[in-house]
C-alpha positions as CSV (number, residue, x, y, z in Angstrom):
1,M,-8.7,-9.5,46.6
2,Y,-7.3,-10.8,49.8
3,Q,-10.7,-10.4,51.6
4,D,-12.4,-12.3,48.7
5,L,-9.9,-15.2,48.7
6,R,-9.6,-15.7,52.4
7,K,-13.3,-16.9,52.6
8,D,-12.4,-20.0,50.6
9,Y,-8.6,-20.5,50.7
10,W,-5.6,-20.2,53.0
11,W,-1.9,-20.8,52.7
12,P,1.2,-19.6,54.5
13,G,2.1,-16.0,53.4
14,M,-1.2,-15.7,51.6
15,K,-1.6,-11.9,52.1
16,F,2.0,-11.2,51.0
17,N,1.5,-13.3,47.8
18,V,-1.7,-11.4,47.0
19,M,0.1,-8.1,47.4
20,Q,2.9,-9.2,45.1
21,Y,0.4,-10.3,42.5
22,V,-1.4,-7.0,42.6
23,N,1.8,-5.0,42.4
24,K,2.7,-6.9,39.1
25,C,-0.5,-5.8,37.4
26,L,0.4,-3.3,34.7
27,T,-3.1,-1.8,34.4
28,C,-3.2,-1.1,38.1
29,A,0.2,0.5,38.1
30,Q,-0.7,2.7,35.2
31,V,-4.0,4.0,36.5
32,K,-3.8,4.0,40.3
33,A,-3.2,7.4,42.0
34,E,-0.3,7.8,44.5
35,H,-1.3,8.2,48.1
36,Q,2.2,8.2,49.6
37,K,4.8,10.9,49.9
38,P,6.5,11.8,46.6
39,Y,9.9,10.4,45.8
40,G,13.1,12.3,46.1
41,Y,14.4,14.9,48.5
42,V,14.7,18.5,47.3
43,Q,18.1,19.3,45.6
44,T,18.5,23.0,45.8
45,L,20.2,25.0,43.1
46,E,23.5,26.7,44.0
47,V,23.3,30.3,44.9
48,P,24.5,32.4,41.9
49,E,27.7,34.5,42.2
50,W,26.6,37.5,40.1
51,K,23.5,39.3,38.9
52,W,21.7,38.2,35.6
53,E,23.9,35.2,35.2
54,H,21.3,32.6,36.2
55,I,17.6,33.2,35.5
56,T,14.3,31.4,35.5
57,M,11.4,31.8,33.1
58,D,7.7,30.7,32.8
59,F,4.6,31.7,30.9
60,I,1.1,32.8,32.1
61,T,-1.3,31.7,29.4
62,K,-5.0,31.9,28.7
63,L,-5.3,35.5,29.9
64,P,-8.1,37.7,28.5
65,L,-7.3,39.0,25.0
66,T,-6.4,42.7,25.1
67,A,-6.8,45.4,22.5
68,K,-3.2,44.9,21.6
69,R,-3.9,41.2,20.9
70,H,-1.9,40.0,24.0
71,D,-3.0,36.9,25.9
72,T,0.2,35.7,27.6
73,I,2.8,37.1,29.9
74,W,6.4,35.9,29.7
75,V,7.9,36.0,33.3
76,I,11.7,36.2,33.6
77,V,13.2,36.3,37.1
78,V,16.8,36.7,38.2
79,R,17.7,34.0,40.7
80,L,20.1,36.1,42.7
81,T,18.4,39.5,43.1
82,K,14.8,38.3,42.4
83,S,14.3,41.2,40.0
84,A,11.8,40.4,37.2
85,H,10.7,41.4,33.7
86,F,7.1,40.8,32.7
87,L,6.7,40.8,28.9
88,P,3.3,40.8,27.2
89,I,3.2,38.4,24.3
90,R,0.8,36.2,22.3
91,E,0.5,32.5,22.9
92,T,0.9,31.9,19.2
93,Y,4.4,33.4,19.1
94,T,7.0,31.1,17.6
95,S,10.3,30.2,19.2
96,E,12.0,32.6,16.6
97,R,9.8,35.5,17.7
98,L,10.5,34.8,21.3
99,S,14.2,34.6,20.7
100,E,14.1,38.1,19.0
101,L,12.1,39.5,22.0
102,F,14.6,37.9,24.4
103,V,17.5,39.6,22.7
104,K,15.7,42.9,22.5
105,E,14.5,43.1,26.1
106,I,17.0,41.0,28.1
107,I,20.3,40.4,26.4
108,T,20.8,44.0,25.2
109,R,20.3,45.2,28.8
110,H,21.8,42.6,30.9
111,G,24.0,40.3,28.7
112,V,23.8,36.6,27.9
113,P,22.8,34.5,31.0
114,V,24.9,31.5,32.0
115,S,21.9,29.2,32.7
116,I,18.1,29.3,32.3
117,V,15.8,27.3,34.5
118,T,12.5,26.6,32.8
119,A,9.0,26.0,34.2
120,Y,9.4,22.2,33.9
121,H,12.6,22.0,35.9
122,P,11.7,20.2,39.2
123,Q,14.1,22.0,41.4
124,T,13.2,25.7,41.1
125,N,11.9,25.9,44.7
126,G,8.8,27.6,43.3
127,Q,10.7,30.7,42.2
128,S,8.8,31.4,39.0
129,E,5.5,30.0,40.4
130,R,5.6,32.3,43.4
131,T,6.4,35.3,41.3
132,I,3.4,34.4,39.0
133,Q,1.1,34.2,42.0
134,T,2.1,37.7,43.1
135,L,1.8,39.0,39.5
136,E,-1.7,37.6,39.1
137,D,-2.8,39.1,42.4
138,M,-1.4,42.5,41.4
139,L,-3.1,42.4,38.0
140,R,-6.4,41.5,39.6
141,A,-6.1,44.5,41.9
142,C,-5.3,46.9,39.1
143,I,-8.2,45.7,37.0
144,I,-10.6,46.1,39.9
145,D,-9.4,49.6,40.9
146,F,-8.5,51.1,37.5
147,G,-10.2,48.9,34.9
148,G,-8.9,48.7,31.3
149,S,-6.7,46.0,29.8
150,W,-4.2,44.1,31.9
151,D,-1.3,44.9,29.6
152,D,-1.8,48.6,30.2
153,H,-0.9,48.1,33.9
154,L,1.9,45.6,33.4
155,P,4.8,48.2,33.4
156,L,3.7,49.7,36.7
157,V,3.2,46.2,38.1
158,E,6.7,45.3,37.2
159,F,8.0,48.6,38.8
160,S,6.0,47.9,42.0
161,Y,7.2,44.3,42.2
162,N,10.9,45.1,41.8
163,N,10.6,47.8,44.5
164,S,8.8,45.6,47.1
165,Y,10.5,43.9,50.0
166,H,11.5,40.2,49.5
167,A,12.0,38.2,52.6
168,S,14.4,35.7,51.0
169,I,17.0,38.5,50.2
170,G,16.0,40.9,53.0
171,M,15.5,43.9,50.6
172,P,13.7,45.0,47.4
173,P,15.1,43.4,44.1
174,Y,15.9,46.9,42.8
175,E,18.2,47.6,45.8
176,A,19.9,44.2,45.4
177,L,20.5,44.8,41.7
178,Y,21.8,48.4,41.8
179,G,23.0,48.8,45.4
180,R,20.6,51.5,46.4
181,R,16.9,52.1,46.8
182,C,14.9,53.3,43.8
183,R,13.5,56.9,43.9
184,K,9.7,56.5,43.8
185,P,7.1,59.0,42.8
186,V,5.5,58.8,46.2
187,C,8.5,60.6,47.8
188,W,11.1,62.5,45.8
189,G,13.5,62.7,48.7
190,G,17.2,63.1,48.1
191,V,16.9,65.2,45.0
192,G,20.2,66.5,43.7
193,Q,23.7,65.4,42.5
194,K,24.9,62.1,43.7
195,E,28.3,60.4,43.4
196,V,27.6,57.0,41.9
197,G,31.0,55.6,41.0
198,S,32.9,56.1,44.3
199,K,34.9,53.4,45.9
200,A,32.6,53.4,48.9
201,A,29.6,52.7,46.7
202,V,31.4,49.8,45.0
203,I,32.3,48.3,48.4
204,E,28.7,48.8,49.7
205,L,27.3,47.1,46.6
206,T,29.7,44.1,47.1
207,E,28.7,43.8,50.7
208,K,25.0,43.8,49.8
209,L,25.5,41.1,47.3
210,Q,27.3,39.0,50.0
211,L,24.4,39.6,52.3
212,V,21.9,38.7,49.6
213,K,23.7,35.4,48.9
214,A,23.8,34.5,52.6
215,R,20.1,35.2,53.0
216,M,19.3,33.2,49.9
217,K,21.3,30.2,51.2
218,A,19.4,30.4,54.5
219,A,16.1,30.6,52.8
220,Q,16.9,27.6,50.5
221,D,18.0,25.5,53.5
222,R,14.8,26.4,55.3
223,Q,12.6,25.6,52.3
224,K,14.5,22.3,51.8
225,S,13.9,21.3,55.5
226,Y,10.1,22.0,55.1
227,A,9.8,20.1,51.8
228,D,11.9,17.0,52.8
229,K,9.4,16.3,55.6
230,R,6.8,15.6,53.0
231,R,9.0,13.5,50.7
232,R,10.7,10.1,50.9
233,P,14.0,8.9,49.5
234,I,14.3,6.2,46.8
235,E,17.0,5.0,44.5
236,F,16.8,2.9,41.3
237,E,19.5,0.8,39.8
238,V,20.5,0.6,36.1
239,G,18.3,-2.1,34.5
240,D,15.3,-1.5,36.7
241,Q,11.9,-1.1,35.1
242,V,10.0,2.1,35.9
243,L,6.7,3.8,34.8
244,L,6.8,7.4,33.6
245,K,4.2,9.9,34.8
246,F,2.7,12.3,32.2
247,S,0.0,15.0,32.4
248,P,-2.7,15.3,29.7
249,W,-3.8,18.8,29.0
250,K,-7.2,19.8,30.4
251,E,-8.4,20.6,26.9
252,V,-8.5,16.9,26.2
253,I,-11.9,16.8,27.9
254,R,-13.4,18.6,25.0
255,F,-13.0,15.6,22.8
256,R,-15.1,13.4,25.1
257,K,-12.4,10.7,24.9
258,R,-10.8,9.8,28.2
259,G,-9.7,13.3,29.4
260,K,-9.6,12.8,33.2
261,L,-9.7,9.1,32.7
262,S,-6.4,9.0,30.8
263,L,-3.5,6.9,32.1
264,R,-1.4,8.4,34.9
265,F,1.7,6.4,33.9
266,I,3.1,5.0,30.7
267,G,5.7,2.3,30.3
268,P,7.4,0.3,31.6
269,F,10.8,1.6,30.5
270,R,14.3,0.4,31.4
271,I,16.8,2.6,33.2
272,I,20.0,2.8,31.3
273,A,22.0,5.4,33.4
274,R,21.8,7.6,36.5
275,V,22.3,11.3,36.0
276,G,23.2,13.2,39.2
277,K,21.5,12.4,42.5
278,V,17.9,12.6,41.5
279,A,17.6,12.0,37.7
280,Y,17.7,8.9,35.5
281,R,18.0,8.3,31.8
282,L,15.4,5.9,30.3
283,D,15.4,3.6,27.2
284,L,12.4,5.1,25.5
285,P,10.8,3.5,22.5
286,D,10.7,4.9,19.0
287,E,7.3,6.5,19.6
288,L,8.9,8.8,22.2
289,S,12.1,9.5,20.3
290,G,11.4,13.2,20.3
291,I,11.5,13.5,24.1
292,H,14.6,14.0,26.2
293,P,15.2,10.7,27.9
294,T,16.4,12.1,31.3
295,F,13.7,12.5,34.0
296,H,13.5,13.6,37.6
297,I,12.9,10.9,40.1
298,S,9.5,12.4,41.1
299,H,8.2,11.5,37.6
300,L,9.0,7.8,38.0
301,R,7.3,4.9,39.7
302,K,8.9,1.5,40.3
303,C,7.4,-1.2,38.1
304,L,7.4,-4.9,39.0
305,V,5.8,-6.1,35.8
306,D,7.6,-8.5,33.5
307,D,9.5,-7.1,30.6
308,V,7.1,-8.6,28.1
309,A,4.2,-6.7,29.5
310,Y,4.5,-3.6,27.4
311,V,1.7,-1.4,26.0
312,P,2.7,0.2,22.6
313,L,2.2,4.0,22.2
314,N,1.5,4.1,18.5
315,D,-1.9,5.7,19.1
316,I,-0.7,8.4,21.5
317,E,0.8,11.7,20.3
318,V,2.7,13.6,23.0
319,D,5.2,16.4,22.9
320,E,8.7,16.7,24.5
321,R,7.1,17.5,27.9
322,L,4.8,14.4,27.8
323,N,1.7,16.5,27.2
324,Y,-1.0,15.8,24.6
325,I,-0.7,18.2,21.7
326,E,-3.9,19.9,20.7
327,E,-3.6,21.2,17.2
328,P,-6.3,21.8,14.5
329,V,-5.6,20.3,11.1
330,A,-8.4,21.8,9.0
331,I,-12.0,23.2,8.9
332,V,-14.3,20.7,7.3
333,D,-17.7,22.3,7.6
334,T,-19.5,25.4,8.8
335,K,-23.0,26.1,10.2
336,E,-25.1,28.7,12.1
337,K,-26.6,28.0,15.5
338,Q,-29.5,30.0,16.9
339,L,-29.3,30.8,20.5
340,R,-31.9,32.6,22.6
341,N,-30.9,36.1,21.7
342,K,-28.4,35.8,18.9
343,M,-27.1,33.7,16.0
344,I,-23.5,32.4,16.2
345,R,-21.4,30.8,13.5
346,Q,-19.7,27.4,14.2
347,V,-17.0,25.6,12.3
348,K,-16.3,21.8,12.3
349,V,-12.6,21.3,13.1
350,Q,-10.5,18.2,12.5
351,W,-8.0,17.9,15.3
352,K,-4.5,16.4,15.2
353,H,-4.6,14.9,18.6
354,R,-5.1,11.2,18.8
355,K,-5.8,8.6,16.1
356,G,-9.5,8.0,15.6
357,F,-10.7,11.3,17.1
358,E,-13.7,12.8,15.3
359,A,-14.0,16.4,14.3
360,T,-15.8,18.8,16.8
361,W,-17.9,21.9,16.4
362,E,-16.3,25.0,17.7
363,T,-17.2,28.7,17.8
364,E,-15.8,30.5,14.7
365,D,-14.8,33.7,16.6
366,E,-12.8,31.6,19.2
367,M,-11.1,29.6,16.5
368,K,-10.1,32.7,14.6
369,R,-8.6,34.1,17.7
370,L,-6.6,31.0,18.6
371,Y,-5.8,29.7,15.1
372,P,-6.0,32.5,12.5
373,H,-3.9,30.5,10.0
374,L,-6.9,28.1,9.4
375,F,-8.9,31.0,7.9
376,E,-6.1,32.4,5.6
377,T,-7.0,30.2,2.6
């Protein structure tokens, strides 16, 4: 804009005035990508005092469907000892079903945790993400070497992971959890009676936990120093206007409506309170009443637009994590499609996604796998 104007006009401070004008454009602020360092220094979590009191959890979805009808892995990691449980589940499990599984597999063995850090917590230091990377690599290797379904190899993968050396704690998770190395089938050394409950064993376990916590603190400080070099500080005041970043699901592309061309930011919204060092509470409209109003600073962008410049969100349906919700409502029609070598059945599905979206033709087998409740009636 400045290059176009300077050909015919000039006034003192012209370039600065043009920059201010562009910064106040709501459309530009909502769609332009960020090319600067992200906001907010890393705020590391405190090192836990005891085992299985503080955990993280995440889900690996969209895996190949196995013979046992599993397509998702629930990854649960202990923050102190780094020991993990990998639970095969289905993506369609309800929260009640997951709660029952959590009680059966975790609480009955280790007790009730004090805190749970989920995948959308912005300060996990990549704990769950790094574990998931390792798990996926191990599953790929098992499938290549042994074949079969991935859930058949999951118990041995968990055993191998928990008995592998971790640099952040300086020992395998099993040793950090139980105070001694696990007896592996590769070498059955040390067979015989062992004294487990001696005073020396308790002292050794306590010393190892102190060593683990010291190594974790050093690893966190090292990770923080690396991450902060690629970040920049910023602070907002109560009453400031900000834009909120949200991420549409990739499946939105199937609707041929926006998809990748969706807005990067929505708003503006007014800050009503500061929560901690790197989080703020926003005054969200009624359309977003189901979303928790506190957000990390990395999800916010400063907005210089006037208060009256507000785009309503009546036509957008998002969940509590600011994702588009893809949910089929009903099957309105069926047909058969002839391919080169076979005939496939298709169903026309009406989606509850965004107002005005038309129904789409989908493969019947795929819809039965993902949404079996549509075919019950």
